[in-house]
N, C-alpha and C positions, 0 to 999 in steps of 0.2 A: 598554557598550550591549550588546546581545542580537543575536545574530549569527542568519539564522533559513539554513540550511544545508537546510530542506526546500522551499523557496521558489532555483529561477532566476531571473534577468530578465536584460535585455539590460543589456550597458555602455553608458551614454552615451555620444552624440558628441561631444557640447562638456563644455565646463567640465571637463573630466575628465583624472586624471594616474594611473597606478599606479606606486607607485614595487615596483620587483622585487628584493623584500627577504623577509623569511619571511612567508608568509602573502600576498605580492601586493596590497596590498589597495589601494582605487580611494580616489583625495582629490577631493571635489567644492569646486568653488568659486566659496563664498557671495559674498564680496564684492572688489571688485578696485577698491583706488582709487591716486592717484598722489602717491608724497610727495615734496616741491620739496627738502626737506632731503633724503633721501637721494638722489634722481633717481633715483627704481626705483620699479616697483608695487610697493602694500602690498599682498598678497592673505592672505586668508582661506579655509582647505580647512577640512575636515571630511569622514572617512572614512565610507562610504554601501556600503561591500560590500567581497566578498576574491573575488579574477577565480578561478574556477572549473580545479581541476587538466587537467579532458578537454577542458574549448571555451575560449579563449582569448579571446570576444564575450562570456561569459557571468560573473557574479560569483552571492556568493551576499549579500543585502541583509540590513542590518540598522537597528533600532528606526531612524535617522538618514534613512536611502533613504525608509522609510516614511512619516514628517511631511515630509521636501520634495517626491518625488511623489507623491501621496494614489493620484492617478487608474493611472498605471502599476502602483502596488502592489494596487489592487482589479482588474485584470484579469487581475494572472499568479498571484493568491493567491488570489484569492478571498474574500476577509477586506475589509470598509473600515478604509480606516484610520481611526485614535482622532481626535477634535476635541482642537484641543490645550486648549481650553475648554469643559469641560462641566457644566452644571445639572444639578443634582442635589435644588434643593427639593423636589419633589412624591415622588421616590425616601422622600427620608424622613419627608415628610409623613405616606406609606402607611406608612412603619415603625412613625411613633411613630401612630394611628389606629389599627395591629394590635395596638400593645401594648394597647390597652382596649377595643377593640371584637373584635379578633381575625378582624376581614375576610378577609384575606390568609388567613389559615391555614387558614377555612371555605372558602373558594377553591381552594385547590390540594387542600384532602382530598372534592373536586367533580366538577375537572375534572381533575386531576395535574398532575406538577410544569409539565413544555412547553406542555397547553395553557393553564395558569393563570398563567403567566408572560404569555404573549400576551392574553389575557385583559387583564389590570392595567395591562399596555405601554397597549393600548386607552383604558382608562378614564382614564388620566392626560392623554390625545390628548386627549378628548372637554371634560376640567373647562378644563384650559387654552387648548386654540384654540376652544372652543364650536363642533363640529361632529363631524360622523360619518363624513363622507367619509371612504372610502378611499384614495382618489387621491391625496391630502393627509400621506398620513401619516407615508411615510417618508422625506418631504425634510422635516414640520414637526417632526420630532423625531432628529433627526441628531447636534444639540448637545447632547439629555439623555440624563442617566442611566437606564436602563431594566432591566427585571427581566430580560430578553433580551441575548446581548448586543449586537445591532447592532437599528438598525430594520429590520422585517421589510417587505416589496414591497405592494403591494396585490392581488395574484394572491396571495399568501401566505393572507391572513384574510380573502377573496373563499371558496379552499378551507376557511379553519376555521371559517367560518362555514355554509358548506351541508355539509360532511360530518363534521367535525372532533369540531365541538360537537355532544353527542347529547340528545332531548329528558329522557331518564332522568338525565343529570346535571344538567341544568335543573332536574328536579325535587327533587333530591339538596339542590342551594345551597339549593333555595327554602324542604325541611324544614329543612335545618338553618340558617338564618336565623329560619325560624322559634323553631325551638327554642332559638333564641342570645337571642332577644327576650324568650321567653316566661320565662331565669334572668334578664335587666334588670327583670323587674316588667310585662313588657308579660301582664294578661291584667284581665281583667274590664274593658274599656275602651269606653269609645267610639271608633268607629273610624271617619272620614271618608273613605267610597267613593264617585268618581267618575270617570266614564269619559268619553273621550275619543276622538278617531279622527285616523288621517291619511289623507292620498291616496294613491294609489297602482296606478301606470297598468300592472304590469307582466303579463303573460298565466300565470307560472308559479306568482302566490301562488295558492293554491286558499282563502284566507281573505279576497282583496279581493269586493267586490261592491256591488251600489248601496246608501246607507242618507245616514241624515243627514248630508251631508258639515260637517266646521268653516269649513270653504272655500265654504261655498254655490256646489260648484258640481258640473254631474252627471258625477259621477265616479265612480270606485269606488274602494274606502273601505278601511282595516286599522281596525281598534278594539280598546281594551286600556282595561283600568280597575288602578286604582291603591290600594289600603289603605294612611292613614297613621295613624297618632299625632294627638291635639288639638297636640304639640310639632313634628309634622309626620316623625316617623322614618317611613322608608319600610319595614312591614311584610312586603307579598308583592307582588304584581302577576299580573297574565291578559291573554291577548293570547288575542282570537276574532274570526268574521269580521263584517265591518263593518253590518250588518244585524241582527243579533239584537240583544235590546232589550236596554237597558243592568243592567233590574231582573236579568234573567234570568242575567245572567252575574256579576252581584253575589253572585247563590247561589253560582257555585263557589269566589267568594272566602272566603264566610264559612264555606260545609263543609268547605273546604281550614285554615282557624283551627281548626275545632275539633278537626278531626284533630290536628293538634299540640297541641293541649291547652290553645288560648288563647279563657278564655270572654270573648263579646263583649257587651257592656252595650246595644251599641245600635249605629243607622249614623248617620250624621250627612251628605243629601244634599243635591245642586242644587235649580233649579227646573225641572231638565230631568227628575225624575222626578218632580213635580208631578200623574199624569193619575192617573185611575180602575185601569187599566192597572197602575202599577206599583205604588202602594198595596191593591188587589185581592192581587198576588203577595206581596208582605211583609206582610200580612196571616194567610195563609194557611198561611205559612210562618213566625209567630209570630216575626218581626223586629222587634223596637221601632226607631224612627225616627223621628228630626225634620228636615223639610223643609219647606224657604222656600217657600210658594202664586206660582204662576204664572199670572201674566194674575189676571182676574177669575171665579174659579168661584162658585158658588151659596153658598157658607156666608163665603168676603171680603167679597163685596158687602153680605151681612146686617152683618156685627160691623162694618162701614165707616160703611154709612148711621146704625147704633146709637149707637153711642162714637166713634167721625172723629172729630167736632167737641167733645167732653164729657173726654175725653180730652187736651188737647191745652191747656198750661199747668195742669188740676188734680192736686193737691198727692195727692192721696188717689191718684193711678195712677202719682206720685211711684220710681224704682226706683233705688233710695237706690247711691251709686256711679261711678249712669251719667247722661250727659244724655239718658233717655229716659224717655220712663209709658207703663203699657202694662197690657192688658185682657184675658184667659182667658175663655173661652164654651166649653162642648161644642155643634157643628153636621153637618151632614150636607153639605160644601163640592161631592159631586158629583152630580148627582142619575141619573145612569146606574148609581151603584153604596150604596147604602144601608148607609153606615159610619157612627157619629160619631167622630168625632177631639174633639182638644181645640186649640184655633182661636185662637192669643193673636196680639191686634195691640199693636200697638207704632209710639208718635210718637218721633221723633228731630229736638230742635228744631234741633239742630247743622243736620244734614244736610235740613234743610226749609229753612233760610235760605241755606244755600250754593246750595242748587239753585234754589229761588226766585233767587238772586240769576245763578245762569247761565244761565235760560231768557227773562228781561229782557233779558240784555246779548246772548239771540242775536238774541232779535224787534228789537231795537235795530239792531242791526249787517244784518238780514236788509232790514229795513225801506230803512236809508240807501241799502244797495245797488238796493233795484227802483227807489227816488226816484232818482235820479241812470240806473239805464239808462230808464226810461220817459221822461226828459227828453229823452236822445240816439234815445229809439223815436220822439220825434215829429218830431224833427228827419228822420231819414232819414225817418220814412213821407211828409214833405211832400216831399222829395226823387224820394222815388218815384214819387210823384204829380206831379209836373212834369217829369218824365223820359217815364215814359209820357202826359203830352199832348202831350210835342213830337212824341212817335215815331205818334201818332194826325196828328197835322197833318201830318206829313209823307208819310200814309199806307202807314203799316210796322205790323207784324205786333207786337204786345207780347210774347209767347209765342215769337216767334221772335228776336227780340232779347237770350235770356236774362236777362231783368229780372225779380231776385228779389224778392217782396215782404217787408220783414223783420218779423218773430214778433213778438208783445209777449211782454216776459219775465213768468216765471213762476215762484212760490212754490217754494222748497222742500221736498222731499217730508215732511220733519220738521216742516215749520213749517207747515202748509199748515191747521190747524183755526185756527190764530191770525193770519193777515194773507189777506190777499185783495184784490184788485183790478179797484177800481168805474169804470164809465163813468160821466162824467159829460156831460153834452149843452154841446156847442160854442159859444163866444155870443162878441159881437167885443168882449169885457170880455180873452177869452184874448192878444190882441194889444198891441201897445204904436202908439205916434203911428207909428216907421216903417213899422210893419207885421207886424214879425216875432215872433216867441213871446216870451211872457213867461214866466219861469220866475218870477217872484214875484209875477204874480195867480194864480185858480186855476189848475191844468191841465186838460184834458179826461181824463184815467186820474188815482186817486186810491189810497193806500194807506189799507187797514182797516185796523185792531185789534179781531176778531173778542173782546167784554171776557166775554162767558162763559163762553167755553171757555178764555179765561186765566183765568179765576175758580179754574171748577171743578180747573184745573190746580196752582195754589194751593194749592188746600186740602186737594190729597192727596198735595203730598208732603210728605216725612217718614214718613211712612202706611206701612208692610208687613208681614204680616200670615205668622210660623213655624206649622206643624202639625205634630202630636204624638202618635203614639199612645200615649202617660201624662199623666197631669195633672200637671204643675213648674209651679215659681209661674214666672212669669216673665222673675223675676230669675235662675233656671237656666238656663232655655232661652236667652237672652239669653248667658246664660260658652257652653253647648254647642255653638250655630249661631257662635259665634267664633271658633272650635275651625278650624272648616271650613276656613275662607279657607288655612290650613297646606296643604290638597291639592291648593289655588289655586296653590299656590307651586308644590309639588312640577310639579307641571305648565308652569309655565311653565317649567323649570329643565328638566324631560327637553327640551321641545320646542326653546328658546331658545338654554339656556344652555349645553346641550351638544350640541344639533343632530339632536333627534331629531323636528323638529318636520313630515318629506319619507322616504316608505320608500325609499331607493335602493337595495333585493332584488329579486333575481330568481327563487329558490327562496322555497319555506314554510319546511325548515328553515330556510334564513339568516333569516325573518324570526322564527323563535321565537330563535333565537340572538343576535339585535342588540340587540333588548328585553330579555333577560337582562341581555347588557354592559352596554344602560343602565339597567336598576336598581341593577346595581353600583357603574356610576358616580353616581350618583342618591345611593346611602348615601354613599360616600363625600363628594359633597359639602355632605353635612346635619350628617357631623361636622363638615367646616372650619366649616361655619354657623352650629353650636352656638359655637365657640372664638367669630369674627365677634361675632355675638352680644354674650361676655361681654367684648371691649373695647370694643363701640361701634364697628365698625367693617362695611363691607359685604365681603361673601366677593367679592365679584370681588378688592376691592382686599387681602384677607386670599392672594388665590391669589396673587396678584406678588409678592405681597410675600416669599413663601417662593420665587419662583419664582428670585428674585437671586439664590438660595447658588448657589456653582460653587466645580466644585475645578478646580485650573489642571497643566498636564501639565510637570513639570521632571522632564531626565535618565529619560525614557520611562516615568515613575511620575509616579500622580496625587496630586495634594499639596492642604489641605485649608489659609488661613487664617483663624484662627476670630473674623470679622467681625463676628457675628450682632447683630442692633438687637435691644433689649430683644422687640418685637412679634411675631419670629422665634422668640427664647429661649421666650418664655411661650408660644407655640403646642406649642412641646416640651412644656414643663413643664406644660399644660393636658390632655396625655394620658400622665402621670407618664412625661416621659421627661425625660435631660439632653444635653448638649451633646456627651456622649461618645457619643451619636447618629450625629452627626454622622462620627466619627471610625470607626466602625462601618463607614457605606455606602461613606464613601470605600479601604477595607482590603476592601471586599466586590471595588468595581469594579475595584481593581489585581489579587486573585484571579482573577476570573473573565476580567480581560483574557489574564493569564499562563498561562490553563487548571488554577487552579489551585483544585481544591469543598473548601470547609469539611469535613468527616469530624468525626464523633463523637468525644470521644478518651473511649473505657474501656477497660477491663482483661481480655482475654480469659479466660475461664474454665480451671483446667484441665482434663487429662483423667479422666475418669474411673475410680473405684477398677476394679481386674478382679475377677471376680468365681470365687475360686482353691474354692469350694467341692468343684471335682471334681478338687483338686492331688492324688495320692498321697503324693507325696515331702514335701506344705508340712508344716514343724514346726506341735505344739500352742500356739493361742494364748492370752494369759493370761484371756481370758473363760470357760476352758474350766476351766481351770486355777482360778481364784480368784472362779468363778460371778459376776464382773461383767461386766457389757458392756463392751467395749473396744472399739474399732473403728481399724485401724490403716490406711496407706496416705495416699493425699490427705485422705481425712477427718480423720486425726489432724490435722493443721494446722486451728488455730481462728478462721481466716479463707478457707477452701479453701467451696465452694461449696455440696460433697457432705459437711458437717459431718451426723453426726448430732442429732438433737434430741430434748431428753424430750419430752415433755408438756406442759408448761408453756412451748412454742414456742423454750425460751434451750438453746444446745449446752448439749451433758451434757460437759461437760471433765474432770469431780470424778472421774467411771471410767475417764478415760487412765494415771492414778497405775498402775505398776506396784512392786513392793515386794521387794525387791531378796531376800531370802526367798522370797518366790514364785518371781524368778525360777535359784534354786541350787535349788530342791527339782524344777523343769523341767527342759527344756534351753532353756531361750528364753534365746535373745540375746540380752547387756545393749543393744544398740541400738536395743530396740523401744524400752529409755522413754530413749532419749539423743531430743534437739530433732531435730525432724524435717527434711529438706534441702527446700533451696528448691525453685521452679520455676526454670527456665531450663535453659539452657545451661552444660552442666559445664565448669569451669576446665578450660583445661587443652587443650580440644576446637576444631582448625585448619577451615576451609574446602578444600569441595576445589577447585581449579585451574579445573572446570569447573562453570556453571551448569547446573540442570535441563534448558536446549533445548539444550547443548551448546557453547552460545557459553564463551566463552573470558573468565574470571571480571576481572574489570580489582579494579587494588586504592583502596582509598576514601582520596582527600587531591588532593591538588594534585602536577599532569604533573610530571614532572622538566623542567628549565627551562624552567616558566611565572616572567615576570618579573611585577611591580604595577605600576602606570602609574606617572606621578611625582605626580599628581594623586588627590586621592578622589573620592567623590561629591557631596560641596557645596561643589568646586570649592576647598577647598584643599591646599597644599604637602603631599604628606605626606614626612615624614620617616625618616627610616636609624632601625632601632633601635640604642644604646649600650650599651655595658655593661653590664652588671648591677651593683647596688650590690651593693658588700661588708659583710658583717655585721659591725659596729664592735661588735657588745656585749660588757663588758668581762668578763670571768671571774672 
C-alpha cells in the first residue's frame, strides 16, 4: 500500500489500535463478529497509516485510509478520493473517435493541454447527461474517467468560460476543423445553413436583444447559425446578436468557409429565409440557394392554381423512386422584388393521405367535444335563469349575489375555419313529456361543418413548393432538400440532447466560449451517431451502451475485466481501434493518479564536435595527407546525428578509411582508423557521494532490513526462494 508522507491526518478516535512496533502502524477495525465456538470476537483489521514521530495524535495515511475515509482525506489533502468504480466508456469513445477524426488533437492544438482537458470533460458531460448546467457537473461526473485528474467545480468552469477561453483560440479551432473537413473531401458541396435563437435574460451579454424568439416570448435573445453537410456533419458555426437577420449572418459563414478553401456549391435553407429581403441578399452576393416556400407568395398561388389538380395521380409528372409528382416553372414569387426564380410544385400522395386523415380525426374530436359541452351548457343556462328568477321574486339584486352566467363553448382556434356553432329557434319539441331537455331531439345549438373550407384544405394537402436559383430537375431538388433535415437534427441535438436550449451565462465572452464547447460536443456526438446508424441503433442507446464500461479499483490500482459485448467492440472497430485501447486508457488513469506523466521515448543526440581549427598543437588529419575528406570525432560514427553527408544525401562513409601506408608516412596515431568509442559514461567512473544540490546521494536498491510481505499483490502466499538447481551436465 502507498503511504502518503506528505499528508498528516488525525488518528481516528474509535475502532483503532496502535501497534508499538517499528513505525507504529495504526490498525482500523473493519468488521467484528462473535465466534460461538471460540467464544470470542473475530476481528478483521487493516493498517490505515503510521504514527508521526513528532506528534502522537497524528499519522501518515495510506491508500486504505483514503478509501475508508474519503471525506477526511479530501479535507486534509485537498484532493478528492478516487472512487472504487469508474465508468470509462465515454473516455474510450473519445479516444477512438480521435483515432479517425483527430478531434482531441485539434482541441489541444487550439486551446492548450489544461484548457482542452476541461473542454473535453464538459463535452462528455453534455453528451451523457443532456445538460449544460455548470452546477451539476462536479456531482454528475464524480464516477467518470476524465481527462482531468478530478472533476472541476462550477466556479472553475465559470472562470474558464469567461476569462481563459479567448476568441482567438475559438477562431483557431474553427479554422483547424474546417481545414480538417477539407482534407476529408468536404468541398464544392451543398451546405444546410439554418439559424436559431435562445432566450437570454442576462444584462451582461451584449449580443442579447429583441428579435423573433423561437419561444414566442417578448424577451431578449441571442442567435446562432450552423452549417452542416447533407450527411449532417457540423462544419462551422456562428454566434451573433438576436436582432440580426439570418440571411446576413449566413454571409459570415460562407465567407469564412471560402477563406478556408472550402468551395460552396449552394445553400439549402428553411422557410424562414423565404422573403424578398433574404432572396435579394442571396442574389446580390451570388449565392445559389434552394428554399422551401413559406405561406402563399404570388408565384406559389399561380403554380398551385395552374397545376395543383393536374399533377395529382398524373404519370407524366411522376418522380421515379419516390411517391411524388412534380412540375417546375419560372415565376416571380414576390411583388416587391422583380426577380425570376425556378418554382417547383410537388404533390406527395402519402403525405396527403396522412394529413387528410389527421384533419378528419381532429374535426370529429372537436365536434364531439362541442356537442357534449353544449348539452351541459343548456342545463347550466336553465339553472342560471331559474336561480335568477328566484332571487328576483325574493327582491334581491342578481348582480350582488355573484351569480355568474355560463359562457357558450368556443371552437378551438386552429379549427375555426372548419367548425361553427349555429343557434336554432327553441320550440316545444325540444322538451320531453316530463318537461326536461331531451338530447335525442333537436337542440337549441348545433355544430356545423364548413364544407367549402374543408374541401379546400383537402385539395391542398400534400402540395408544397420549393424555390431554386438554378434550373434543376424536380428529382434533384427533392434529393437536395431532403438532406436539409440534417440541420434540423443538429439543432435538436444542440438544444435538447446537449442542453443548450437556454443560455445560462452572464458575460459575452462566456457566450462565445460555451457555444464553442457545444459545437465540439455536437461533432463528437455526430461521430457516435454514424456508428449507431451502421448497426441500426439510436444514438442515445449507443451512448448508454458505451457508458456501461467500467474499471474496478483493486489494491489501489484500477483494473478492467474484458467483458465487452459485440456492440461495444464494434464501436472501437468502426474507428479503427481494437480492445487494447481500453487497456491503454486504464493505464493512463493509473499513471495520472500516481503522478506519472507519459514522456516520449527518444534518444538524445550526442555533443557536437569541437572546432579544432584554432588548435596550434593539433596533429595533421588524414585529409591533409591523402587528399580525401575525412571527418573525425562524433561525425565519424555512422549513427551520429552530425555525420557528414555527400551530395546525394547519404553519409560519406567510404572516405573514413585511412591506409596503413598513409599513417606511416605521417605521424597520425593508429587509433584514428580504429572503431570510435561509444557515447556514455566511461567504464569505471564512480558517482560522487553528494548530489548537485548538496544532499547526500542514496544508494540504489532496497534499504537494508526491508522485509517482504507474506502475501503477493494478487493475494497468493509468497514462497521463500530455495537453493539454485545444480548443473548436472555430464562432462
